[in-house]
C-alpha positions as CSV (number, residue, x, y, z in Angstrom):
1,M,136.0,100.6,85.9
2,R,139.0,98.6,86.8
3,Q,141.8,101.1,86.3
4,K,145.5,101.3,86.0
5,T,148.0,104.2,85.6
6,G,150.8,102.4,83.8
7,V,153.4,99.7,84.1
8,P,155.4,101.1,87.0
9,F,152.3,101.4,89.0
10,V,151.3,97.8,88.2
11,L,154.8,96.5,89.1
12,I,154.4,98.2,92.5
13,I,151.1,96.4,93.0
14,M,152.5,93.0,92.0
15,A,155.3,93.5,94.5
16,A,152.8,94.1,97.2
17,W,150.9,90.9,96.3
18,L,154.0,88.8,96.7
19,V,154.6,89.9,100.3
20,P,154.7,86.7,102.4
21,A,152.0,86.0,105.0
22,A,154.4,86.5,107.9
23,A,154.8,90.1,106.9
24,R,151.1,90.8,107.2
25,P,149.4,92.3,110.2
26,A,148.0,89.4,112.2
27,E,144.9,91.3,113.3
28,R,142.5,93.5,111.3
29,R,142.0,96.8,112.9
30,P,139.6,99.5,111.6
31,T,140.6,102.9,110.3
32,A,138.2,105.8,110.6
33,G,137.8,109.1,108.8
34,K,135.4,111.8,108.1
35,A,134.4,113.9,105.1
36,V,137.2,116.2,104.0
37,K,134.6,118.5,102.3
38,H,130.8,119.0,102.5
39,D,128.2,121.3,101.1
40,A,124.6,121.6,100.1
41,S,124.0,121.9,96.4
42,L,121.5,123.4,94.0
43,T,119.4,121.3,91.6
44,L,121.0,119.5,88.7
45,S,119.7,121.9,86.1
46,E,121.1,124.8,88.0
47,M,124.5,123.2,88.5
48,A,124.7,122.0,84.8
49,A,124.6,125.7,83.7
50,S,127.9,126.3,85.5
51,M,129.8,123.3,84.1
52,S,132.4,124.2,81.5
53,G,132.4,122.1,78.3
54,Q,134.3,118.8,78.7
55,R,136.3,116.9,76.2
56,I,137.8,113.5,76.4
57,V,139.6,111.4,73.8
58,D,138.2,108.0,72.8
59,R,139.8,105.6,75.3
60,E,139.6,102.4,77.3
61,V,139.4,102.6,81.0
62,N,142.1,100.1,81.8
63,P,141.7,97.4,84.5
64,L,143.9,96.5,87.4
65,R,144.1,92.7,87.6
66,P,144.2,91.0,91.0
67,P,146.8,88.4,91.8
68,G,146.8,85.1,89.9
69,S,147.1,86.6,86.4
70,G,147.4,83.8,83.8
71,K,146.4,80.9,86.0
72,P,145.2,78.0,84.0
73,D,141.8,76.5,83.7
74,F,141.8,74.1,86.7
75,I,138.6,72.2,86.3
76,G,137.8,71.7,82.6
77,Q,134.6,69.8,83.4
78,P,130.9,70.7,83.0
79,D,129.4,72.6,85.9
80,P,127.7,70.1,88.2
81,V,124.6,72.3,88.8
82,R,124.2,73.5,85.2
83,Q,120.7,74.0,83.9
84,S,121.1,73.1,80.3
85,V,117.4,73.8,79.2
86,A,116.1,77.3,79.3
87,Q,112.4,76.3,80.1
88,L,111.3,73.4,82.1
89,P,107.9,71.7,81.6
90,G,105.0,73.1,83.6
91,A,106.9,76.2,84.7
92,T,105.4,79.7,84.9
93,L,106.7,81.5,82.0
94,T,109.1,84.5,82.4
95,P,106.9,87.5,81.6
96,Q,107.4,89.9,78.7
97,P,108.5,93.5,79.6
98,L,106.0,96.0,80.9
99,V,108.3,98.8,80.0
100,N,111.2,98.6,77.6
101,F,113.1,101.7,76.5
102,E,116.5,102.9,75.3
103,G,119.1,104.0,77.8
104,L,122.3,106.0,77.4
105,S,125.0,105.2,74.9
106,D,128.4,106.1,73.7
107,D,126.7,108.4,71.2
108,D,125.5,110.3,74.3
109,N,129.0,110.3,75.7
110,A,130.2,111.9,72.5
111,A,127.4,114.5,72.7
112,V,127.8,115.4,76.4
113,I,131.5,115.0,77.1
114,G,133.0,115.1,73.6
115,G,134.4,111.6,73.4
116,R,133.7,107.8,73.7
117,L,135.0,105.1,76.0
118,V,134.6,101.5,77.1
119,P,133.3,99.9,79.2
120,P,130.0,101.5,80.2
121,D,129.6,100.0,83.7
122,T,125.8,100.1,83.3
123,E,124.1,101.0,86.5
124,G,120.7,102.3,87.7
125,D,117.9,102.2,90.2
126,V,114.1,102.8,90.5
127,G,112.2,105.1,92.8
128,P,108.5,106.0,93.1
129,T,108.3,107.9,89.8
130,H,111.8,108.0,88.4
131,Y,114.4,105.6,87.0
132,V,118.0,106.9,87.2
133,Q,120.6,105.3,84.9
134,W,124.3,106.1,85.2
135,I,127.0,104.8,82.9
136,N,130.6,105.9,82.4
137,L,130.6,108.9,82.2
138,I,127.1,110.3,82.1
139,F,123.7,109.9,83.8
140,A,120.0,110.7,83.2
141,V,116.7,110.8,85.1
142,Y,113.8,109.1,83.4
143,D,110.1,109.1,83.9
144,K,109.7,105.4,84.7
145,S,106.2,105.2,83.2
146,T,107.1,106.6,79.8
147,G,110.8,105.9,79.5
148,T,111.5,109.5,78.6
149,I,114.1,111.8,80.2
150,V,112.3,114.2,82.5
151,P,112.7,118.0,82.3
152,G,116.0,118.9,84.1
153,G,117.0,115.2,84.0
154,G,120.0,115.4,81.6
155,P,121.9,113.6,80.3
156,F,124.6,115.2,82.4
157,A,128.3,114.5,82.8
158,G,128.8,112.4,86.0
159,N,130.6,115.2,87.9
160,T,127.7,117.6,87.3
161,I,126.4,116.5,90.7
162,W,129.5,118.1,92.3
163,A,129.5,121.3,90.2
164,R,130.6,124.3,92.4
165,F,131.8,121.8,95.0
166,G,135.5,122.3,94.2
167,G,138.3,119.8,94.5
168,P,138.7,116.5,92.6
169,C,135.0,115.6,92.8
170,E,134.1,118.6,90.6
171,A,137.3,118.6,88.5
172,N,137.3,114.9,87.7
173,N,134.8,112.7,86.0
174,D,136.4,109.3,86.5
175,G,133.3,107.0,86.6
176,D,132.7,103.7,88.3
177,P,129.3,105.0,89.1
178,I,126.7,103.8,91.6
179,V,123.2,105.3,92.0
180,L,120.9,103.8,94.7
181,Y,117.4,104.6,95.8
182,D,117.2,104.5,99.6
183,H,113.6,103.4,100.0
184,L,113.7,103.5,103.7
185,A,114.3,107.3,103.7
186,D,113.0,108.3,100.2
187,R,116.5,109.6,99.2
188,W,118.8,109.0,96.2
189,L,122.5,108.1,96.8
190,F,125.0,108.9,94.1
191,S,128.7,108.0,94.1
192,Q,131.7,107.9,91.8
193,F,135.4,107.8,92.6
194,S,138.3,110.2,92.1
195,P,140.8,107.4,92.3
196,F,144.1,109.3,92.0
197,E,143.3,111.1,95.2
198,G,141.7,108.1,97.0
199,I,138.5,110.1,97.2
200,Q,134.9,108.7,97.1
201,C,132.5,111.4,95.9
202,V,129.1,110.9,97.5
203,A,125.9,112.9,97.1
204,L,122.5,112.3,98.9
205,S,119.4,114.0,97.7
206,K,117.5,116.1,100.2
207,T,114.2,114.9,99.0
208,G,112.8,112.0,96.9
209,D,113.6,113.9,93.7
210,P,116.8,112.6,92.1
211,R,117.3,116.0,90.4
212,G,118.4,117.5,93.7
213,P,119.3,119.5,95.7
214,Y,121.9,117.3,97.5
215,D,124.1,117.1,100.4
216,R,127.6,116.4,99.1
217,W,130.7,114.9,100.7
218,A,134.2,114.0,99.6
219,F,135.5,111.1,101.7
220,E,139.2,110.2,101.5
221,V,138.6,106.5,101.9
222,S,142.0,105.4,100.5
223,P,144.7,107.9,101.4
224,G,147.7,107.5,99.1
225,Q,145.9,104.7,97.2
226,F,143.7,104.1,94.2
227,N,140.1,103.2,95.4
228,D,139.2,101.0,92.5
229,Y,135.8,99.3,91.7
230,P,133.7,100.8,94.5
231,K,130.4,99.1,95.1
232,L,127.7,100.5,97.5
233,G,124.7,99.1,99.3
234,V,122.0,100.5,101.4
235,M,121.3,99.0,104.8
236,P,119.5,100.6,107.9
237,E,122.7,100.8,109.9
238,A,125.0,102.2,107.2
239,Y,125.8,102.8,103.6
240,Y,128.2,100.0,102.9
241,L,131.1,100.2,100.5
242,S,133.6,97.7,99.0
243,L,136.9,98.7,97.3
244,R,140.0,97.3,95.7
245,D,142.9,99.5,96.9
246,F,146.0,99.9,94.8
247,P,149.0,99.9,95.6
248,S,148.9,97.9,98.8
249,G,152.3,98.1,100.4
250,D,151.4,96.1,103.5
251,G,149.6,93.4,101.5
252,D,146.0,94.7,102.0
253,F,144.0,94.9,98.9
254,A,140.3,94.3,99.3
255,S,138.5,96.5,101.8
256,A,135.1,97.2,103.2
257,A,133.8,100.5,104.6
258,A,130.6,101.8,106.3
259,F,129.4,105.3,106.1
260,D,127.3,106.8,108.9
261,R,123.9,106.7,107.2
262,A,122.1,108.5,110.0
263,A,124.5,111.4,110.0
264,M,124.4,111.7,106.2
265,L,120.6,111.7,106.2
266,A,120.8,114.6,108.7
267,G,123.2,116.4,106.4
268,D,126.1,116.3,108.9
269,P,129.2,118.0,107.3
270,A,131.4,115.8,109.5
271,A,129.8,112.5,108.6
272,T,132.2,109.6,109.3
273,F,133.2,106.2,107.9
274,V,134.8,103.1,109.3
275,K,137.0,100.9,107.1
276,F,138.6,97.5,107.3
277,S,141.3,96.2,104.9
278,L,141.7,92.5,104.2
279,P,145.1,90.8,103.6
280,C,145.6,89.7,100.0
281,L,147.9,86.6,99.7
282,R,148.8,85.0,96.5
283,D,146.7,81.9,97.4
284,N,144.0,83.7,99.4
285,C,142.9,87.0,98.1
286,P,139.2,88.0,98.7
287,D,139.2,90.4,95.7
288,G,135.9,91.9,94.6
289,I,133.8,91.4,97.8
290,Q,130.3,92.8,97.5
291,P,128.4,94.8,100.1
292,P,124.8,94.0,100.9
293,H,122.0,96.0,99.4
294,L,118.5,95.9,101.0
295,E,115.3,95.5,99.0
296,G,112.0,95.5,101.0
297,P,111.4,95.9,104.7
298,A,114.2,96.6,107.2
299,P,115.5,93.8,109.3
300,A,115.8,94.1,113.1
301,A,117.8,97.1,114.4
302,G,121.5,96.3,114.7
303,T,121.5,93.7,111.9
304,P,125.1,93.6,110.6
305,G,126.2,94.2,107.0
306,I,127.0,90.9,105.3
307,F,129.7,91.1,102.7
308,S,130.0,88.2,100.2
309,R,132.3,86.7,97.7
310,A,131.8,83.7,95.4
311,W,134.9,81.6,96.0
312,D,136.6,79.4,93.4
313,D,139.1,77.5,95.6
314,D,141.2,76.4,92.6
315,Y,141.8,79.9,91.5
316,Q,141.7,82.0,94.7
317,G,143.1,79.3,97.0
318,P,144.2,78.1,99.5
319,L,143.4,74.9,97.7
320,T,141.3,73.3,100.4
321,G,139.0,71.6,97.9
322,T,136.0,73.6,98.9
323,D,134.3,76.1,96.5
324,G,131.6,78.2,98.1
325,Y,130.5,81.6,99.3
326,R,132.7,83.5,101.8
327,L,130.9,85.9,104.1
328,W,132.0,88.7,106.4
329,R,130.0,90.3,109.2
330,F,130.4,94.1,109.5
331,V,129.3,95.8,112.7
332,P,130.2,99.5,112.5
333,D,130.4,101.7,115.6
334,F,130.4,105.3,114.6
335,V,130.6,106.5,118.2
336,T,133.7,104.4,119.0
337,P,135.1,103.4,115.6
338,A,137.8,101.2,117.3
339,S,135.0,99.0,118.6
340,S,133.8,98.2,115.0
341,T,134.2,94.6,113.9
342,F,134.6,92.9,110.6
343,T,134.5,89.1,111.1
344,E,134.7,86.3,108.6
345,L,132.0,83.7,109.0
346,P,132.4,80.0,108.1
347,I,132.4,79.5,104.3
348,V,129.1,78.3,102.9
349,P,130.1,75.3,100.7
350,S,128.7,75.0,97.2
351,A,128.9,72.7,94.2
352,G,132.2,73.2,92.5
353,F,132.5,75.9,89.9
354,D,135.2,77.2,87.5
355,S,135.8,80.9,87.3
356,T,138.8,80.7,85.0
357,M,137.3,81.2,81.6
358,C,139.9,80.8,78.9
359,G,142.6,80.4,81.4
360,F,141.7,83.5,83.4
361,F,142.4,87.1,82.5
362,K,142.4,86.3,78.8
363,R,140.1,89.0,77.7
364,G,139.3,87.5,74.3
365,C,136.9,84.7,75.4
366,V,133.2,85.5,74.7
367,T,132.5,85.1,70.9
368,Q,130.4,87.3,68.6
369,P,129.4,86.8,65.0
370,G,132.6,88.4,63.9
371,G,134.5,91.2,65.7
372,E,136.7,90.8,68.7
373,K,136.2,88.3,71.5
374,L,134.8,90.0,74.7
375,D,136.0,90.0,78.3
376,P,133.9,87.7,80.5
377,I,134.9,89.5,83.7
378,D,134.8,86.2,85.5
379,E,137.2,87.2,88.2
380,L,134.7,89.2,90.2
381,Q,131.4,88.4,91.9
382,M,128.8,90.5,90.1
383,Y,126.7,93.4,91.4
384,R,124.4,93.4,93.5
385,A,124.4,91.2,96.5
386,Q,120.7,91.7,97.3
387,Y,119.5,91.4,100.9
388,R,115.9,90.7,101.7
389,H,114.2,90.3,105.1
390,F,111.3,87.9,105.6
391,A,109.4,87.0,108.8
392,T,111.1,83.6,109.0
393,H,114.5,84.3,107.5
394,D,116.8,86.7,105.7
395,S,118.0,86.0,102.1
396,L,121.1,87.0,100.2
397,V,121.0,86.6,96.4
398,I,124.3,86.7,94.5
399,N,125.7,85.7,91.1
400,T,129.0,85.2,89.3
401,T,130.2,84.2,85.8
402,V,131.6,80.6,85.4
403,D,132.7,78.2,82.7
404,A,129.5,76.2,82.4
405,T,130.8,73.5,80.0
406,G,134.4,73.0,80.9
407,K,135.1,74.2,77.3
408,N,135.0,78.0,78.0
409,V,131.3,78.7,77.4
410,A,130.1,81.3,80.0
411,G,127.1,80.7,82.2
412,V,125.8,82.5,85.3
413,R,126.1,80.7,88.7
414,W,123.4,82.2,91.0
415,A,122.7,81.4,94.6
416,E,120.3,82.2,97.4
417,L,121.8,82.0,101.0
418,R,119.5,82.1,104.0
419,N,119.8,82.8,107.7
420,S,116.9,81.6,109.8
421,G,118.6,82.6,113.1
422,G,121.3,79.9,113.2
423,G,123.7,81.3,110.7
424,W,124.0,81.5,106.9
425,T,123.5,78.4,104.8
426,L,123.0,77.6,101.1
427,H,119.3,77.4,100.3
428,Q,119.7,76.9,96.6
429,E,122.1,77.5,93.7
430,G,122.2,76.8,89.9
431,T,124.2,77.7,86.8
432,F,122.0,79.0,84.1
433,A,123.6,77.9,80.8
434,P,121.2,76.3,78.2
435,D,122.9,73.9,75.9
436,D,122.9,76.1,72.8
437,G,126.5,77.3,72.6
438,H,125.7,80.9,73.6
439,H,127.7,82.7,76.3
440,R,125.7,84.2,79.2
441,W,127.6,86.5,81.5
442,M,127.8,89.7,83.5
443,G,124.6,88.9,85.3
444,S,122.6,90.6,88.0
445,A,119.9,88.9,90.2
446,A,117.3,90.1,92.6
447,M,114.3,88.7,94.6
448,D,110.8,90.2,94.9
449,K,108.7,90.3,98.1
450,N,107.2,86.8,97.3
451,G,110.6,85.1,97.1
452,N,110.6,84.9,93.3
453,I,114.0,85.6,91.6
454,A,114.9,87.2,88.3
455,L,118.3,87.0,86.6
456,G,119.4,89.3,83.8
457,Y,122.6,89.0,81.7
458,S,124.5,89.6,78.5
459,I,124.3,87.0,75.8
460,S,126.5,86.5,72.7
461,S,128.0,83.8,70.5
462,R,129.1,83.2,66.9
463,E,125.4,83.2,66.0
464,V,124.0,85.8,68.4
465,F,124.9,89.5,68.4
466,P,125.6,90.9,71.9
467,S,122.1,91.2,73.4
468,I,120.2,91.4,76.7
469,R,118.0,88.6,78.1
470,Y,116.6,87.6,81.4
471,T,115.0,84.6,83.0
472,S,113.1,83.8,86.3
473,R,111.9,81.4,88.9
474,M,108.9,81.3,91.1
475,A,109.5,80.7,94.8
476,N,107.9,77.3,94.6
477,D,109.8,76.1,91.6
478,P,112.3,73.2,92.0
479,P,115.3,74.5,94.0
480,G,118.3,75.5,91.9
481,T,116.3,76.2,88.7
482,M,115.4,79.2,86.6
483,P,112.7,77.3,84.7
484,G,110.6,80.1,83.2
485,G,112.5,80.4,80.0
486,E,114.4,83.3,78.5
487,V,113.0,86.6,77.4
488,E,114.9,89.0,75.1
489,L,114.8,92.5,76.4
490,V,116.5,93.7,73.2
491,A,118.3,91.9,70.4
492,G,121.7,93.1,69.3
493,S,122.3,93.8,65.6
494,D,126.0,94.5,65.4
495,V,129.4,93.4,66.8
496,Q,132.0,95.3,68.8
497,K,135.4,95.8,67.2
498,K,138.6,97.6,68.2
499,S,137.5,98.3,71.8
500,F,140.1,96.4,73.7
501,S,137.7,93.4,74.1
502,R,136.1,95.3,77.0
503,W,132.5,94.6,77.8
504,G,130.9,96.1,80.9
505,D,132.1,95.5,84.5
506,Y,128.6,95.2,85.9
507,S,124.9,95.6,85.3
508,T,121.9,96.0,87.6
509,M,118.7,94.2,88.5
510,S,116.6,96.0,91.1
511,V,113.1,95.8,92.6
512,D,110.5,98.6,92.6
513,S,109.9,99.5,96.3
514,V,106.4,100.8,95.4
515,D,105.0,97.3,94.9
516,G,107.9,95.1,95.9
517,C,107.3,93.1,92.7
518,T,108.4,94.8,89.6
519,F,111.9,94.0,88.5
520,W,114.0,96.7,86.6
521,Y,117.0,95.7,84.6
522,T,119.6,97.8,82.8
523,Q,122.4,96.3,80.7
524,E,124.5,97.1,77.5
525,Y,124.2,95.6,74.0
526,Q,125.5,96.3,70.5
527,A,123.4,97.7,67.7
528,D,123.8,98.9,64.1
529,D,122.5,102.4,64.2
530,G,123.5,103.2,60.7
531,D,126.6,105.2,61.4
532,G,129.0,102.5,60.2
533,R,130.8,102.5,63.6
534,Q,131.6,99.3,65.6
535,D,134.3,100.6,68.0
536,F,133.3,102.6,71.1
537,D,129.7,102.4,70.1
538,F,127.8,100.5,72.9
539,K,124.1,101.0,73.6
540,T,122.1,100.3,76.8
541,R,118.5,99.3,77.5
542,I,116.2,99.7,80.5
543,G,113.3,97.3,81.0
544,A,110.8,96.3,83.7
545,F,108.7,93.1,84.3
546,K,106.7,91.5,87.0
547,L,106.1,87.8,87.8
548,P,102.4,86.9,87.8
549,D,101.9,85.9,91.4
550,C,103.2,89.1,92.8
551,E,100.6,91.9,93.4
């Protein structure tokens, strides 16, 4: 959730953005901190019994917008690497779902916390036997083979994980959820923010059962600030975090942090973190950087965390004429935090792309068959930045929403970056946007152990209700293509109205660590469930599929 607290707060933020470059610190130095609170919890079902009934009013979780609000559409031309046909001749077809079941909805929000909200920020991950889905502001634990919620698996209010913990983590249920399965340790990592205190609430299961018990920490990652849009990733050296900190009086805005994973796995009450903040200039603001998240085998010990950001030079600046992918190398030192480094690497140039749908920050852009126009959330790189280690190279798979046609039709620009030992380069990229007038946006992409890639996304237009689809490519397909054709995970059957044009801020594609092959995708859609309601009434879906050469 991209949040704000009112006009005065936003004015303070805008003033910070306008600070000239000369007023910024010339050198980035790390800050360090440790948990301000820790304990060991009971199981979810035991903690849920102690939670008092919650009530919220139907509401929007308002966004904070980064600098550049209202910038025009700079390019206005078709995307140069657009794939305008969904299926290419001779391609291996994208497979149908192996599992396809309903996830949580705003109806569940109403039942559990007494109210509805937008957007859902649909998130989830898969373990050996469970799938955990977390939306704003509730989560549930599913049997991944049957698609049913397991006994003691909810749905629960998000802050149930911090029941009896005390402080803002227990008192507040503010959302922006992330749940990750740490396959290297067989643990589950849960996190949501308590932004008005600058607190990141983190829980780590003590076993492979996501129903608990947990070690729990409250980390004051942003003292005196609002730690917006937190994203987490698992790597062997650390649990990495990215943030958008508001307000930023010294001009810093985007930030990256590393939690001491080894200490947290050991249940250390004084687990620490190291954090770097990045300067945010009007013409050079790396807003919305993404941390790496590992799927598959661990890379060599000491491998740094690689943060990434798809970079539209026309919008973000500084107008060098080069779009591409910016990367930062994070090497945390939890023994001597001051020795930690966060170093920007050379930009990886790409084909030009336009991330200014409808003139940027104009929420009403993505069409439906009636109802309001939806927010394309094209200002941020989408979750996750998936990291995978191979014998000959490491890969990073990322995606972002772009104007595919030059006429404000959304498509998904995806890319695979590789490092074979000599630095990161662009291996392939493409923009998936078949020439049918439909918007495809808010994607998530991942790679299986054979190097095949799957891409899931929302789809909508004047002819198509907001629905969920996915596509794929085999490792030996022509570079830059998703040629397997689209599969519909679930078809929408209604439109969204009177919900502030908000669609989700992210979705999640992940890979099952049991086989390294099965893709799991969770996303929102809109359906007519017979209640006559079209506002604050999103649904979500969870599905799995596997490409045929991966066993």
